[in-house]
C-alpha positions as CSV (number, residue, x, y, z in Angstrom):
1,M,102.6,-211.0,146.3
2,A,102.9,-214.3,144.5
3,G,101.2,-212.8,141.6
4,N,103.8,-210.0,140.8
5,K,104.8,-210.2,137.5
6,T,107.6,-207.8,138.3
7,G,110.3,-210.0,139.4
8,P,113.9,-209.6,137.8
9,L,113.3,-211.9,134.7
10,V,110.4,-209.9,133.5
11,R,112.4,-206.7,134.1
12,R,115.4,-208.1,132.1
13,R,113.0,-208.9,129.4
14,S,111.7,-205.5,129.4
15,H,115.1,-203.8,129.5
16,A,116.0,-206.0,126.8
17,R,113.3,-204.7,124.8
18,F,114.0,-201.2,125.5
19,I,117.3,-201.7,124.2
20,L,116.4,-203.2,121.1
21,A,114.0,-200.4,120.4
22,A,116.6,-197.8,120.8
23,V,118.9,-200.1,118.4
24,A,116.1,-200.1,116.0
25,L,115.5,-196.4,116.3
26,A,119.3,-195.8,115.9
27,G,119.3,-198.0,112.8
28,L,122.4,-200.0,113.9
29,P,123.0,-203.7,113.3
30,G,121.2,-206.1,115.5
31,A,117.9,-204.3,115.5
32,G,115.8,-207.4,114.3
33,A,116.1,-209.9,116.9
34,Q,117.0,-210.9,120.2
35,T,119.6,-213.6,118.9
36,A,121.3,-211.0,116.7
37,M,121.7,-208.6,119.8
38,A,123.2,-211.5,121.7
39,K,125.8,-211.9,118.9
40,A,126.8,-208.5,118.3
41,T,130.0,-207.4,119.5
42,P,130.3,-204.0,121.2
43,A,131.5,-202.3,118.1
44,A,128.1,-202.8,116.5
45,F,127.1,-200.3,119.2
46,T,129.6,-197.7,118.6
47,V,129.1,-193.8,117.4
48,P,128.8,-193.8,113.9
49,R,131.8,-193.2,112.1
50,L,132.5,-189.4,111.2
51,K,131.9,-188.2,108.0
52,A,133.7,-184.5,107.4
53,D,132.6,-182.4,104.6
54,R,135.3,-179.9,105.1
55,I,139.1,-179.6,107.0
56,L,140.3,-176.9,108.8
57,V,144.3,-176.9,109.8
58,M,145.1,-174.0,112.4
59,K,149.1,-173.7,112.0
60,S,149.5,-171.5,115.1
61,A,147.2,-173.6,117.4
62,R,148.7,-176.9,115.9
63,K,145.4,-178.7,115.6
64,L,143.4,-180.0,112.7
65,E,139.4,-180.2,112.8
66,L,137.1,-182.4,110.7
67,L,134.1,-180.4,110.1
68,R,130.6,-181.1,108.7
69,D,128.0,-178.6,108.1
70,G,130.2,-176.1,110.2
71,V,130.0,-178.1,113.1
72,V,133.3,-179.4,114.3
73,L,133.1,-183.3,114.5
74,K,136.6,-184.1,116.0
75,T,139.8,-182.1,116.8
76,Y,143.8,-183.6,116.6
77,P,147.1,-182.2,117.4
78,I,149.3,-181.9,114.6
79,A,153.1,-181.6,113.5
80,L,154.1,-179.4,110.8
81,G,156.8,-178.5,108.7
82,G,159.9,-177.7,110.5
83,N,159.9,-174.3,109.7
84,P,156.4,-173.6,110.1
85,I,155.9,-169.8,110.3
86,G,154.6,-168.3,106.9
87,P,153.3,-170.0,103.9
88,K,155.0,-172.5,101.3
89,R,156.8,-170.7,99.0
90,A,159.1,-173.0,97.4
91,G,160.3,-177.0,97.7
92,G,162.8,-177.6,100.3
93,D,161.6,-174.7,102.3
94,G,160.2,-176.7,105.5
95,K,157.3,-174.7,105.4
96,T,153.2,-176.1,105.3
97,P,151.2,-174.1,102.7
98,E,148.7,-171.9,103.6
99,G,145.6,-171.0,101.7
100,V,142.1,-173.2,100.5
101,Y,143.1,-176.7,99.1
102,Y,141.2,-179.6,98.6
103,I,142.0,-183.7,98.9
104,D,143.1,-185.0,95.7
105,G,144.7,-188.4,96.6
106,R,144.6,-191.3,99.2
107,Q,147.9,-193.2,100.0
108,P,146.6,-196.4,101.9
109,H,150.7,-197.8,101.6
110,S,152.5,-194.6,102.8
111,R,155.6,-194.6,104.9
112,Y,153.8,-192.6,107.1
113,H,151.1,-195.0,107.8
114,L,148.4,-193.5,105.9
115,A,148.3,-190.2,103.8
116,L,146.0,-187.8,102.4
117,H,147.2,-185.7,99.4
118,I,146.6,-182.1,99.4
119,S,146.3,-180.3,96.2
120,Y,149.3,-177.9,96.5
121,P,150.5,-176.2,94.5
122,N,147.3,-174.6,93.3
123,T,147.5,-171.9,90.6
124,V,147.8,-169.0,92.9
125,D,151.2,-171.0,94.5
126,R,152.7,-172.0,90.9
127,A,152.5,-168.1,89.8
128,A,154.2,-166.9,92.8
129,A,157.0,-169.7,92.3
130,V,157.4,-168.5,88.6
131,A,157.5,-165.3,89.5
132,A,159.9,-165.7,92.1
133,H,161.8,-168.3,89.9
134,R,161.5,-171.1,92.2
135,D,160.0,-174.7,92.1
136,P,156.7,-174.7,94.3
137,G,157.7,-178.0,95.6
138,G,154.7,-180.5,96.2
139,D,153.9,-183.8,97.6
140,I,152.0,-181.9,100.7
141,E,149.9,-184.8,102.7
142,I,148.3,-185.3,105.8
143,H,149.7,-188.1,107.4
144,G,150.6,-190.3,110.4
145,L,153.5,-190.9,112.0
146,P,157.1,-192.2,110.3
147,A,158.6,-195.9,111.5
148,W,161.5,-193.7,113.2
149,Y,158.9,-192.3,115.5
150,E,159.1,-193.2,119.1
151,G,156.8,-191.6,120.9
152,P,153.1,-192.6,121.4
153,L,151.0,-193.6,118.1
154,D,148.1,-191.0,119.6
155,P,150.2,-188.2,120.8
156,V,148.4,-185.5,123.1
157,R,150.6,-183.0,121.5
158,F,153.6,-182.9,119.3
159,Y,156.7,-181.2,121.1
160,K,158.7,-180.6,117.7
161,D,157.5,-179.4,114.2
162,W,159.5,-182.2,112.0
163,T,157.7,-183.0,108.5
164,H,159.1,-181.4,105.4
165,G,156.0,-179.3,105.1
166,C,153.1,-182.2,105.6
167,V,150.7,-182.1,108.3
168,S,151.1,-184.6,110.6
169,V,149.0,-186.5,113.1
170,G,149.1,-189.6,115.2
171,D,148.5,-192.9,113.7
172,R,144.9,-193.8,115.2
173,A,144.2,-190.2,114.1
174,I,145.0,-190.5,110.8
175,E,143.3,-193.9,110.3
176,E,139.9,-191.9,111.4
177,I,140.8,-189.0,109.4
178,Y,141.3,-191.4,106.1
179,R,138.1,-192.9,106.7
180,A,136.4,-189.5,107.1
181,V,137.5,-187.8,104.4
182,D,136.3,-188.1,100.5
183,I,138.4,-187.2,97.7
184,G,137.7,-183.5,96.7
185,T,136.9,-182.5,100.6
186,P,138.1,-178.7,100.8
187,I,141.4,-178.2,103.2
188,E,141.6,-174.7,104.8
189,I,145.3,-174.3,105.8
190,R,145.4,-170.9,107.9
191,P,148.6,-169.4,109.7
């Protein structure tokens, strides 16, 4: 069997060609040449970044979902305002709003790692506050963890609601959400 061309070196080259073809089909960096593949870091072969077209917050389930075309891309555990049951009616009530809003700002230098500002109060919230002779409050965000937080940066579950009405996620989670969400992305907050 001296003429057999299926030795280990030939199999490795075929395997490398297969990987290069798969990379080229996926449109990932390094698809051009074997040298580029050899120099590429493992990060170049990770799953493409999430890009959400909608956010869904389910207060009672304590979770936030990123969605694209109605499909859940990723789910994160959340902490809410210290008085989470019911919709926010006034500043200082410790409640997280309920309703449909949109992301209207980005805070790259937040006290809570990173933050995405939510468009609360909307016209309905303002009208309800005016009718009750109250200030609707504001500055509601999806954000990471504060400096004083002593738990894991990616909690599997929050054991206490602690915000003033915001939606908090872990620091690694807010990094993903921050990259996945654009200004104008709708957010629905359900009871």
